[in-house]
C-alpha positions as CSV (number, residue, x, y, z in Angstrom):
1,M,-35.1,154.6,35.5
2,T,-33.9,151.1,36.3
3,D,-35.7,147.8,35.7
4,L,-35.0,146.4,39.2
5,V,-33.7,148.0,42.4
6,I,-32.3,145.6,44.9
7,V,-32.1,146.6,48.5
8,G,-29.3,144.7,50.2
9,A,-25.9,143.5,49.2
10,G,-25.6,140.2,51.0
11,L,-25.5,136.8,49.3
12,A,-29.2,137.0,48.3
13,G,-29.0,140.6,47.0
14,L,-25.7,140.1,45.1
15,L,-26.8,136.9,43.5
16,A,-30.1,138.4,42.5
17,A,-28.2,141.3,40.9
18,N,-26.0,139.0,38.9
19,L,-29.0,136.9,37.8
20,A,-31.1,139.9,36.7
21,A,-28.2,141.4,34.8
22,R,-27.6,138.1,33.1
23,R,-31.3,138.3,31.9
24,G,-30.7,141.7,30.4
25,A,-32.3,143.9,33.1
26,S,-30.8,147.2,34.3
27,V,-30.1,146.8,38.0
28,T,-29.3,149.2,40.9
29,I,-28.2,147.9,44.3
30,V,-28.8,150.1,47.3
31,A,-27.0,148.9,50.4
32,Q,-26.7,150.5,53.8
33,G,-24.0,148.1,54.9
34,R,-22.0,145.2,53.5
35,G,-24.3,142.3,54.3
36,S,-23.0,139.5,56.5
37,L,-20.8,137.5,54.1
38,S,-17.6,138.8,55.8
39,L,-18.9,137.2,59.0
40,S,-19.7,133.9,57.4
41,H,-17.8,130.7,56.6
42,G,-18.3,131.3,52.9
43,C,-19.8,127.8,52.4
44,I,-23.3,126.8,51.2
45,G,-25.6,124.8,53.4
46,L,-28.9,123.6,52.1
47,G,-30.0,122.0,55.3
48,S,-32.9,119.5,54.8
49,L,-33.5,119.8,51.1
50,P,-37.0,120.9,50.0
51,A,-39.5,118.2,50.7
52,S,-43.2,117.8,50.3
53,D,-43.8,118.0,54.1
54,L,-42.5,121.5,54.4
55,A,-44.9,124.0,55.9
56,P,-46.6,126.1,53.2
57,E,-44.9,129.3,54.5
58,H,-41.4,127.9,54.4
59,P,-39.2,129.8,51.9
60,Y,-38.2,126.5,50.2
61,H,-41.9,125.7,49.7
62,R,-42.7,129.2,48.3
63,A,-39.7,129.2,45.9
64,G,-40.3,125.7,44.7
65,K,-38.2,122.6,44.7
66,H,-37.8,122.7,40.9
67,R,-35.8,125.9,41.2
68,L,-33.1,124.5,43.5
69,K,-30.8,123.0,40.9
70,P,-30.8,125.9,38.4
71,A,-30.3,128.3,41.3
72,V,-27.4,126.5,42.7
73,D,-25.9,125.9,39.3
74,F,-26.0,129.7,38.6
75,F,-24.4,130.5,41.9
76,L,-21.5,128.0,41.3
77,E,-21.0,129.4,37.7
78,A,-21.0,133.0,38.9
79,A,-18.5,132.3,41.7
80,H,-16.2,130.2,39.6
81,A,-16.1,132.8,36.8
82,Q,-14.6,135.1,39.4
83,G,-12.0,132.7,40.6
84,V,-13.8,131.2,43.6
85,K,-14.3,127.5,43.0
86,Y,-16.7,125.4,45.0
87,L,-16.8,121.6,45.4
88,G,-19.8,119.5,46.5
89,T,-23.2,118.2,45.5
90,T,-26.8,118.7,46.6
91,D,-27.0,115.0,47.5
92,S,-24.1,114.7,50.0
93,V,-22.6,116.8,52.8
94,V,-19.1,117.8,53.7
95,R,-18.2,117.8,57.4
96,L,-15.9,120.7,58.1
97,P,-14.2,121.8,61.4
98,T,-14.9,125.3,62.7
99,A,-12.7,127.7,64.6
100,A,-14.7,126.9,67.7
101,G,-14.0,123.2,67.6
102,S,-17.4,122.2,66.3
103,V,-18.4,120.6,63.0
104,L,-20.6,121.9,60.3
105,S,-22.4,119.8,57.7
106,L,-22.4,121.7,54.4
107,H,-23.2,120.9,50.7
108,F,-20.8,123.2,48.7
109,V,-17.5,124.4,50.1
110,P,-14.6,126.5,48.6
111,A,-11.9,124.4,47.2
112,T,-9.4,125.5,49.8
113,L,-11.6,124.2,52.6
114,A,-12.7,121.0,51.0
115,P,-9.7,118.8,52.0
116,G,-10.7,119.3,55.6
117,D,-13.7,117.0,55.2
118,L,-13.7,115.0,58.4
119,S,-15.0,111.9,56.6
120,H,-11.5,111.4,55.3
121,P,-9.3,109.2,57.5
122,G,-5.9,110.0,58.8
123,R,-4.3,112.2,61.4
124,T,-5.1,115.9,61.2
125,L,-2.8,118.6,62.5
126,V,-4.5,121.9,63.3
127,A,-1.9,124.8,63.4
128,G,-2.1,128.4,64.3
129,I,0.4,131.2,63.4
130,Q,2.3,132.9,66.2
131,G,0.9,136.4,66.7
132,F,-2.5,135.6,65.3
133,R,-4.9,135.6,68.2
134,D,-8.1,135.0,66.4
135,F,-7.5,131.3,66.0
136,D,-6.8,128.7,68.8
137,P,-5.6,125.4,67.3
138,S,-5.8,123.6,70.6
139,L,-9.5,124.5,70.9
140,V,-10.2,123.2,67.4
141,A,-8.2,120.0,67.9
142,A,-9.8,119.3,71.3
143,G,-13.3,119.6,69.7
144,L,-12.3,117.2,66.9
145,R,-10.9,114.6,69.3
146,A,-14.2,114.8,71.2
147,R,-15.9,113.7,68.0
148,G,-13.5,110.8,67.4
149,V,-11.1,112.6,65.0
150,D,-7.4,111.9,65.4
151,A,-6.2,115.5,65.7
152,G,-3.3,117.4,67.2
153,S,-2.4,121.1,67.4
154,A,0.7,123.3,66.9
155,E,1.8,126.9,66.7
156,L,3.8,127.6,63.6
157,P,6.6,130.3,63.6
158,H,5.6,133.7,62.2
159,P,7.3,134.3,58.9
160,G,9.2,137.6,58.7
161,P,9.5,140.2,61.4
162,P,7.1,139.7,64.4
163,P,4.0,141.9,64.2
164,T,3.9,145.1,66.2
165,R,0.1,144.8,66.9
166,D,-2.6,142.1,66.8
167,W,-3.2,141.0,63.2
168,Y,-6.4,140.3,61.4
169,S,-6.8,137.5,58.9
170,T,-6.7,140.1,56.2
171,D,-3.2,141.3,57.3
172,I,-1.8,137.8,57.0
173,A,-3.5,137.3,53.7
174,A,-1.8,140.4,52.3
175,R,1.6,139.1,53.4
176,F,1.0,135.7,51.7
177,E,0.1,137.5,48.5
178,R,2.8,140.2,48.5
179,S,5.9,139.1,50.4
180,W,5.9,135.7,52.0
181,S,7.6,133.0,49.8
182,A,6.0,129.6,49.9
183,K,9.4,128.0,49.7
184,E,10.7,130.0,52.7
185,V,7.5,129.4,54.7
186,G,7.8,125.7,54.0
187,R,11.3,125.6,55.2
188,L,10.3,127.4,58.4
189,W,7.2,125.3,59.1
190,R,8.2,121.8,58.0
191,P,9.9,120.8,61.3
192,S,6.6,121.3,63.2
193,L,4.5,119.0,61.1
194,D,5.1,115.6,62.8
195,S,3.5,112.7,61.0
196,A,0.2,114.4,60.2
197,G,-1.6,113.4,57.0
198,R,-3.0,116.8,56.5
199,L,-2.6,120.3,57.9
200,G,-5.4,122.6,58.8
201,L,-4.6,126.3,58.9
202,P,-6.7,129.4,59.6
203,A,-8.2,130.8,56.5
204,V,-5.5,133.4,55.7
205,L,-4.0,132.2,52.5
206,G,-4.7,135.3,50.4
207,L,-7.8,137.2,49.5
208,T,-7.7,136.7,45.7
209,A,-4.9,134.1,45.1
210,Q,-5.8,131.5,47.7
211,D,-5.8,128.5,45.3
212,R,-2.3,129.3,44.0
213,I,-0.9,130.0,47.5
214,L,-2.3,126.8,48.9
215,S,-0.9,124.7,46.0
216,A,2.5,126.3,46.4
217,L,2.5,125.7,50.2
218,E,1.4,122.1,49.7
219,E,4.4,121.5,47.4
220,A,6.8,123.3,49.8
221,L,5.5,121.4,52.9
222,G,4.8,118.0,51.3
223,I,1.4,117.7,52.9
224,T,-2.2,118.2,52.1
225,L,-3.5,121.6,53.3
226,F,-6.9,123.0,54.1
227,E,-8.3,126.2,55.5
228,I,-10.5,126.7,58.5
229,P,-12.7,129.9,58.6
230,T,-11.8,132.2,61.4
231,L,-13.5,134.9,63.5
232,P,-14.5,137.9,61.4
233,P,-13.3,139.2,59.1
234,S,-13.7,135.7,57.5
235,L,-11.7,135.4,54.3
236,P,-13.9,132.7,52.7
237,G,-16.9,134.9,53.1
238,L,-15.0,138.0,51.9
239,R,-13.7,136.2,48.8
240,L,-17.3,135.2,47.9
241,E,-18.5,138.8,48.5
242,R,-15.8,140.3,46.3
243,A,-16.5,137.8,43.6
244,L,-20.2,138.5,43.4
245,R,-19.7,142.2,43.6
246,R,-17.1,142.2,40.9
247,A,-19.4,140.1,38.7
248,A,-22.3,142.4,39.3
249,L,-20.4,145.6,38.5
250,A,-18.8,144.1,35.4
251,A,-22.3,143.2,34.2
252,G,-23.4,146.9,34.5
253,C,-25.1,146.9,37.9
254,R,-25.0,150.2,39.7
255,L,-24.2,150.2,43.4
256,L,-25.1,152.8,46.0
257,E,-23.4,151.8,49.2
258,G,-23.8,153.3,52.6
259,S,-27.3,154.4,51.9
260,A,-30.5,153.5,53.7
261,A,-33.5,152.9,51.4
262,I,-36.9,154.3,51.9
263,G,-39.7,152.9,49.8
264,R,-41.6,155.2,47.4
265,I,-45.3,154.8,46.8
266,D,-47.0,155.8,43.6
267,G,-49.7,158.2,44.6
268,R,-51.1,158.4,41.1
269,S,-52.0,154.7,41.4
270,G,-53.8,155.3,44.7
271,G,-51.0,153.6,46.5
272,A,-51.4,150.4,44.5
273,R,-47.8,150.4,43.1
274,T,-44.3,151.5,44.1
275,L,-41.9,153.8,42.3
276,G,-38.7,152.4,43.7
277,V,-36.8,153.8,46.6
278,S,-35.2,157.0,48.0
279,A,-31.6,156.4,48.9
280,V,-30.5,158.4,52.0
281,T,-27.0,159.7,51.1
282,P,-24.7,162.3,52.8
283,A,-25.6,164.7,49.9
284,G,-29.3,164.2,50.6
285,P,-32.0,161.9,49.3
286,R,-31.3,160.3,45.9
287,T,-34.3,158.9,44.0
288,V,-34.0,155.5,42.4
289,E,-37.0,155.0,40.1
290,A,-37.5,151.3,39.3
291,G,-40.1,149.1,37.6
292,A,-39.7,146.6,40.5
293,T,-38.1,146.5,43.9
294,L,-36.5,143.4,45.5
295,L,-36.1,143.4,49.2
296,A,-32.9,141.4,50.1
297,T,-32.4,143.2,53.4
298,G,-31.8,140.2,55.7
299,G,-33.4,139.5,59.1
300,V,-33.7,141.5,62.3
301,L,-29.9,141.3,63.0
302,N,-29.2,142.8,59.5
303,G,-31.8,145.5,59.9
304,G,-34.3,143.9,57.5
305,W,-37.1,144.2,60.0
306,R,-37.4,146.2,63.2
307,A,-39.1,145.8,66.6
308,E,-40.6,148.7,68.4
309,R,-40.9,149.0,72.2
310,S,-44.7,148.8,71.7
311,G,-44.2,145.3,70.3
312,R,-44.9,146.3,66.7
313,L,-42.8,144.5,64.1
314,H,-42.2,146.0,60.6
315,E,-40.1,145.7,57.6
316,S,-37.6,148.5,57.2
317,V,-38.0,149.8,53.6
318,F,-41.8,150.0,52.9
319,D,-42.9,149.6,56.6
320,L,-44.7,146.4,55.8
321,P,-46.0,144.5,58.9
322,I,-44.2,141.5,60.3
323,A,-46.4,139.0,62.1
324,G,-45.5,138.4,65.7
325,P,-46.9,138.6,69.2
326,E,-46.9,142.0,70.9
327,N,-45.5,140.4,74.1
328,R,-41.8,140.8,73.6
329,Q,-41.0,138.0,76.0
330,A,-42.7,135.6,73.6
331,W,-40.0,136.3,71.0
332,I,-37.3,134.4,72.7
333,G,-36.8,130.9,74.1
334,P,-36.1,129.9,77.7
335,S,-32.3,129.9,77.2
336,L,-29.7,130.9,74.7
337,F,-29.5,127.4,73.2
338,D,-33.3,126.9,72.8
339,P,-35.2,127.7,69.7
340,H,-36.2,131.4,69.5
341,P,-39.5,132.3,67.9
342,Y,-38.1,135.5,66.4
343,D,-35.8,133.4,64.2
344,R,-38.9,132.5,62.2
345,Y,-40.3,136.0,61.9
346,G,-40.2,137.8,58.6
347,L,-42.3,138.7,55.6
348,S,-44.9,136.3,54.3
349,V,-44.7,135.9,50.6
350,N,-46.7,134.1,47.9
351,V,-45.2,131.8,45.2
352,N,-44.2,134.8,43.2
353,M,-42.2,136.0,46.2
354,Q,-44.4,139.1,46.7
355,P,-44.9,140.1,50.3
356,C,-48.5,139.5,51.3
357,D,-51.0,140.5,54.0
358,R,-52.7,138.0,56.3
359,D,-55.3,137.2,53.6
360,G,-52.6,136.3,51.1
361,R,-53.0,139.5,49.0
362,P,-49.8,141.2,47.8
363,F,-49.2,144.6,49.3
364,F,-47.8,145.8,46.0
365,P,-47.6,143.9,42.7
366,N,-44.1,145.2,41.9
367,V,-42.4,144.5,45.3
368,F,-40.6,141.2,45.8
369,A,-38.5,139.7,48.6
370,C,-35.8,137.0,49.1
371,G,-33.3,135.8,51.6
372,G,-33.3,136.5,55.3
373,I,-36.2,138.9,55.3
374,L,-38.5,136.0,54.6
375,G,-40.3,134.4,57.5
376,G,-41.3,130.7,58.0
377,A,-37.9,129.1,58.6
378,D,-35.4,129.0,61.5
379,R,-32.4,129.2,59.2
380,R,-29.9,129.0,62.0
381,R,-31.1,125.7,63.4
382,E,-32.1,124.3,60.0
383,Q,-28.6,125.1,58.6
384,N,-30.1,126.2,55.3
385,R,-29.3,130.0,55.4
386,Q,-27.4,130.0,52.2
387,G,-29.7,127.6,50.4
388,I,-32.7,129.8,51.2
389,D,-30.8,132.9,50.0
390,I,-29.9,131.3,46.7
391,V,-33.2,129.7,45.7
392,T,-35.4,132.6,46.8
393,A,-33.2,135.1,45.0
394,Y,-33.5,133.0,41.9
395,A,-37.3,132.7,42.3
396,A,-37.8,136.4,43.1
397,V,-35.8,137.6,40.0
398,E,-37.7,135.2,37.8
399,A,-41.0,136.6,39.1
400,A,-39.9,140.3,39.0
401,L,-38.7,140.2,35.4
402,S,-41.5,138.0,34.0
């Protein structure tokens, strides 16, 4: 038997596992997939920080403003201990370019991305690497110029033999770690740099040694470097995922990956409590008995909740109801760029992060929820996706182990 079973291995689930293990709990993680960190920029956006005027159902309000600092501090410590250093504060934002030519305002960013902060003056050269199609430097530079940034673009020669197929960011990262010499790359790229004050490259500078590689390239090129997250697989997100997984496993957490989870109800209690989950594996169901269950399954795009043709919405592990209109047309906005009501759908929880019914009564005293499965916030538009993951994971573990 395990003290806590966590369903989901995204940012919220992995951080919760690390926190619970730090507090001495035995932890099992059950994950059907890999979460969405590999799709993400790997940065931490807090959005509009928790304020007194938040709606009562907002996850920040439920988790409590007082938990934000200790939650963020724990995240930064856990990541840094595994070699992923973040820079930033809760009181200021870093404005970073994206691969689409837009700009994101974030609070904590990996050290290899931080020099790209657009609040710094000077000419920026955005450069791609020949043969890498998942990054268009001219698109990025055009977007920056439209925002008043002095930016140019270039295509840098491909070090070594030309690729025989389209490369992913992970392919190039492996070459930087195993075979490409910074001194040789510097000699090859230096003539293309013009008079730029800094150079923005796609985020391909290694999967585990990115700080060392960036420093060596800066020395070889004589210019400040920074990375820009690419299309998936996104290395900044992958680096964070690997760091949190390594830390959780080193702390003794068990991981069952590739397994869907089905909630188990304790019939002896008359359905008042749960017994953990049943993990659906290729070898058949595997029972994971747990004192408490933490749902970190994400939103509808991650499979955390599902929508039936009938209009019924329900959470995917214990079949808990999700509030929403039966008319499916009411779930989406008039156009792609308008707010979509379904972005705010999810489980309603109390201050102990326990999923509750419409009258505010917990469905089960030993089931908790955090991250994207929670309703009450449009995380995409509020730009607080990672902040909600971190603070609600912290609050849920605190409640589950109390």
